[in-house]
Phi, psi and omega in degrees: 000326181294321180292323179295315180299319179294322179296319178295320181298317182296316177301311180299320177295320179295317178298318180297316181295317180298314182298321179294316183296324182248029186296326181290318180296317180297318182296316181294320180297317178296318180300315179300318179295316182294315180296317180298314180298316180295324179285320183278326185215074182294156180306328180303330182276351181267353182284142175290163175302131179161199179243122186231139187233124179237146178268109172267007173183110184261001190253200188227195176293344182276138183295132180214125185294338182259356190217112178277178179301155191302131180195131178235126177261132178239127179249119179228122179060030180081002179257152188247130178229150185236139172246114182068156184217078179284173179302130178086351186295325180299322181288323176294323174303314181295317180295328180281353177086022178260104183298123182291340174294348181267358183291124182272323184198153177240138179240123180260136178276323176194184191247023170301144186305322184290347178262354182231354192283356173259005185296317183299317180293318178298316179298321180293313182295322179296318181291299187287317182283333184256357179062030185288145182254000178227147182295161174291132175280123182242107181271138177187165176295166185302136193116338177296336178300316182297317181298307183296312181300325180296316178291323177299320180291318181299326183264002188304315180291322178300319178302318179297315181304314188289324177293316182294327183280316187261339180094151184293337179289335180266315176235102182291128180303329182286351181263356184287147170074209185221162175238126180286139178234081185283149173223161176286135175302126182293154171283159176304139181088357183242138177219075184292150173280122183250352182206138171223149177205098185063238182275359182270135177230128180244123179248155181233146178215157181283144170235172187250096179239028183306139012273012180278122179208140001283158176213128187225162168241170182230147172240129177251131177235130180210117173049049174083359175250154188211148177215141171246133180244119193284328197066193178275130183192151162275177185306124188235114174303329182291319179295317177303319180303313187270001173264359186305118174074010181289154176295319187220132173246116175260106190234138172297155176204142174231131181267107184299324183293327179281322173299325177301327176298318179293322178298312182293325178294317179295322179294318181293327181276353179076023179264088189296323184292318178294319178301314181298317182296318180294334174283318183297322185291347182289338189264003177223026172231175184246135178283157176304322179295319179294323176297320178299323178297317178299313182298318179294311184290333178271359182053048177288140183280327181213140181244128178236117178279136171217186187044055187279126180231130359276182174301150184236076184288342182244142181299327179295331177291328177294324178295317178295320183306319186257018177302130180089346179297314184290344176282344185248313185245123184262009177272174179293140182233133177238128174275120188292142168223158178301136176094351176295135176232137176249117184259130183226089179303146181298153177045049181209166173256002185291137174224121183239137180250126176223169176236125184273349182255000000 
């Protein structure tokens, strides 16, 4: 046994020495393989036909190492659509293996900064990385024109630089930026279809984020599978109405007891503006327990929390975040993190949760 142990040690040592000596060559080879694989066969192409939802941003305006600004990626029939584009979301899409050049359309829930501040980067990556010859279509309630035009103006010089550097055959001038696709904010009880693409249907409905208006949520339906994405809202009967029977509800949530800790800390530190803000945000978001009530009453199959407030750097805080949820809603619940994907194959009841990061 002693000789065997010595032999194993010598082999392991030799492998270690070899790996160290050639570590740079090994690293470059591995990098080449990973880049080639991602370009030739991205994860989006490995998904079965169906409706799939990934979080390219599970967080809020508050910094969180596990959660970028709000962003939801929807894959239907192999095509990629995005709801909101918060800070860092473009990079999470890239890390998750979703080519931004494949984005067909973007849907904005409202115009709070944390839902739009990644729009410029997303438009740029889609154009330059995807070789697109047409601008990104950006759907939103009226007012979206100002948002899109503002980003187009801010990036106008950059567009010129990149065309001059790479040439029009590589980056077509016609593909830069975005084109606004405004719609009227629906009345309560109404959910008009604003977008179709083959078997995909996207409907929009009003939510309650007062004093922020317009504010909407979206429902995606594809081959018998369905998802509702809330955007920012307090508990909304209108949202519950259009979530009835969906496979997946992706809903924002704020835990008042944890935000209260932030309020007390700001008060103790004498930071009055932060104290006031943490109090104000309580009245236009939904608590996890209230979301559970919506999911129960709408008979939702799976609940996914996103736009999570406050940040949850410790796992025990996640336990506190969902306290009381399981007493109300008996379906499966997922606390969102960047890279979470919910897979829902077409013409099936199957729902699978994975993490791409």
